[in-house]
N, C-alpha and C positions, 0 to 999 in steps of 0.2 A: 348414214347407214339406215336402211329401211327397217322399221320395227315390224315384228310379227303382230297380227291382230290382237292377241291377248297381251302382248307387251305394251301396246299402245294405250291400253286402259290402265289407270292407276290402281284398279282393283286387282290386276293380275301380274304386272311385272315385278321383278325382285326388288322389294322396297328397301330403303335404308333402315336398318334395324334400330338405329339410334333415334328415330323419330318418336313422337309422342304416341301413347297408346291410342287405339281406335276401337270402335264398338262393333259388335257382331250379334246377330239374333240368336237366342238360345231359349227354346221353349216359350217363345212369345215375349221374352224380356230382353232388355238390353244388357249386355255383359261386356266387360273390358277384356281386350286382348293385348297383351304386352308385346310390342314389336321387338323387344330384346330376345324373346324366345324364338326357337326355330319355326319356320313355316312348314305346314304340311304340303307335300307335293302330290299332285293329282293329274293323271292322264285322263282326259275325257274323250272316250272313243265311241264313235257312232258306227254300229254294225250295218251291214246290208247295203252299202253304197253300190249302185247298179241295179238294185231290185226294181225300182220304178223311177220315172222322171221326178215324181213328187218327193221321193226319198232323197234323190240327188239334190234337189232344190233346197230341201230343209237342211241338209247337212252343210251345203255351201253357205246358206244364210247364217246358220249358227256359228260356223267358223268365222265368217266375216264380222259377226257381232262379238267375237272373243269368247264364245261359250263352248266350243269344241276345238280340240287340238289335234285329233287323230281320227282316222276312219279305217275300216277294212272293206275292201272291194271284192265283189263277187266276179269271178273271171268269165262266167257265162250266165248272164241274166238278161232280162228284157231291156234294161237301160245301161248295160255295161259300157258300150262304146261312148255314150254321152258322158258317163261317169269318168272314163279315162281322160276325155278332153277336159273335163272340169279339174281333175287331179293335176294334169300337166300344167294347167293355167293357174294353179294355186300352190306354188312351191312351199308356202308356209304351213300347209296342211300335211301332217304325217300320214302316209298311206301304207297300209299293210294288205296282205292277202287273206280274204275270208274264205278259207278252204271249205268247199262244200262236198260232202261225201254221202249226204242223205237229203231227201226231199229237194232234188234239183236235177239239173242236166249236166252230164259230164262233158269235159273238153275232149277227152279221148273218144274214139269210136267205142260204142257199147260192146261190140264184138271183141274188142281187144281187152276189155276188163269184164268179161262175161259173168263173173261171180259177184262183182261189186255193183254192176248196172244190169238192167233188164233189157235185152235186145229187142223185145217186143214193144216196149214203151219208149225205149231210148233214154230212160231216166233212172235215177237211184231209187232205192227203197223209199216209200213215202213217209214213214214214221221213224222216230228214234227207237221205238220198241222193236220193230222189225230189223232195223240196222243192228241193234245190239245182239239180237238172237243170231244173226249172221256172223257178226264180229267174233262171237265166242263159240262158234262151231255148233250151234244148236239148230241149225237149219239144214235139212237134207240137201245134198248137192251143192253146198256152199263153198266147196273147195277146201284144201288143206290150210293150216295156219300160215304156211309159207306162201301159198298162193294169195291168200287174203292180204297179207302184209305187202306182197309185191304189187298187187293191183292198187292198193291205197297209196303206196309210195309213188307209183307211176302217175296216177291221176293228180295227186297233190303237186307233183313236179310239173305236170303239164299246165295246171292252173297258174302256178307261180311264173312259169316261163312265158305264158301268154301275156301276162301283165308286164313283165320285165321287157319283153320284146317291143312294147309300145313306148319304152323309154322311162318307165316308172322305177324309181329307186325305193324298193319296199323296205319299210322299217321293221316289220314284224309279221307274225302270222297268228291267226286264231282260227276257230272252226265253227261252222254252222251247227247250231244246237250243242255246242261245247263237246263234241264227240272226243276231243283229245283229253278229256277227263280220264278216259279209260286207257290203261297202258298199251293194250293191243292196237289202238289207233294212234296213240301218242308217238311211239317210236318211228313208224313209217313216215308220219307227217314231218317230224323233226329232221329226219334224214333227207327228205326231199328239200326242205328249207335250207339245211346246211350246205347241200350241194349247190344251191343257188346263191350262197353268200349271205343268207339271213341268219341272225344269231339271237333274235329275241322272240319270245312267245308269250301269249297271254297266260297268266295264272288264273284259271277259272274258279278258284275256290274262294268263297266269301268268308271273311273273318267273323268271329263270334260277335265282336263289337258292332259290325255292320248289320248283322242279322238282328241284333237287339234294337238297332236304330230304324228297323223296317217293320213296325208293328202291324201295319195294315195288310201285309201279304197273306194270301190264302194259306190255310193250314197245310194243305197237301204240298204246295210248293215249298213251304218251310220244312216239311218232313224230308222232301227230296234233297234240298240243299244241305241239311244237317247230316243226312245219311251218307251222301256222297263225299263229305269231308274226310271220311276215313281213307280215301284214295290220295289225299294230299301228300302224305309222306313219300309214297311211291312216286308220285308226280315229280316232286322236287328232286328226288334221287335220279330219275331218268333225265330230267332237264340238265342236271349237273354232269351226268355221264356223257350226254350228247354235246356238251359244250355250249349250252344256251344260257341266256340271261332272262330273268322274268321279274315281275313286280312282287310286292308283298301280299297281294291279294286283289280280288275283284269286288267292287261294290255294284249294287244294282242287279245282280244276277237273281237274287230273291225277288226283287221288285219288277222283274220283267213283266210287262203288261199292266203294272200298277204304279209305275214311277210317276209321281205327281209332285207339285211344288213343295208340299210339306215333307215328303220323303227326301227330296233333294236337300232341303235345308237341314233336316235331321242328320243326314250322312255327312254333310259339310261340317256341322258342329261337332260331330264325333270323330272326325278325321285326326289321327295322331300326328304329332309334330315330326315324328321320325318315320322314315320309310317312304316308298313310292307306291301308290295304289292306283288302280284303274277303275274309273266309273264306266260301266258298260251300258250303252244307251241304244235306243232304236227309234229315233225321231223320223217323222215323215208327214206327208199330207194324205189324208184319207179320201183319195179321189177315186174316180172310176177305174183307173189303171191299177191302183192298189187292191181294189175289190176283186180283181181278176188274178192277182198274184198268189203264189203258193205260200201264204202266211196267215197265221191266226191273229197277228198283231195289226189291228186296223185302227179303230178309234183311239186306242192307247198311244199310237204314234203322234197324234195331234196333241194329246195331253203331255207327252214327253217333250215335244217341241216347245211348248209353252213353259214347262217346268224348268228346262235347261237355261232359260233366260235368267234364272236366279243366280247363275254363276257370274253374271256381270257385276254383282253387288256383294260378293262374298269377300270377307277380309281374312287374312291369316292363311290363305291357301295360294300356293304357286301352281299355276297350270303349266304342264310340260307335256312332251310327247315321248314316244318310246325311245327316241334318240338319247334321252336322259339316262337310260340304263347303261350307256357307254358302248 
């Protein structure tokens, strides 16, 4: 039986818990980890597959090295077709749909979703702020709540269908810029996914222990993450009502743009032995193609690519994909 890449390394497959204790780095010191205790489970997901060829290459390389178990693919981006070929050739890599409703190009004709997309530019609204004003009915001519929901569901369904039509078995969904944090965007995205047979979704809320393990994050980003956590109870209720499964939380959301080797090690050391968490990452190569892409994450993708190699040497952590949610 062929092992998956992360199973082939003794750092990642499910170890025999009766073995002797092993060491793990904690605040620069060696600390004992008892193998009799449960192992923390972590999904390592790379967002933005399809954004550029360099992003595709970084994700494929990290998966081959046993550092990434999952990715989410953009249905309409510069390197989507190449990303689909890579995904089909790498069945050990869990692949979900990275639903884009802001700062991107729709799969449907802009005329058919005239309130969600701009017919003049053929694109979605360029920023999260402008999207949120539209989402919550604060933009003149933005359509009724029912129209907004219908257009988001239709576009999400089209993006999922485009990937599934290529033969991909999608494991889960998440959204660009985490717009499914907000209830008005969450329900239509979940309904589109459920119709396509998908039953798992990213929990985009970062737990307090992970926030504490990310001291180098900018204060404004920290304020945003802590403020948005008030939406988590409603998120979990809607996810349950719609019949979906999700993780116990997302790590690395606070560290987006600043995820370095020290932060990765701190998050791994703080990971609880119980539950399943997702580490949200954005690795890539900062090449000429990325410089032209619609993203603020440039040099940071190189830093993340290097930082994620720390996952090859972590002890006491079992790397899994979204299929682990059942």
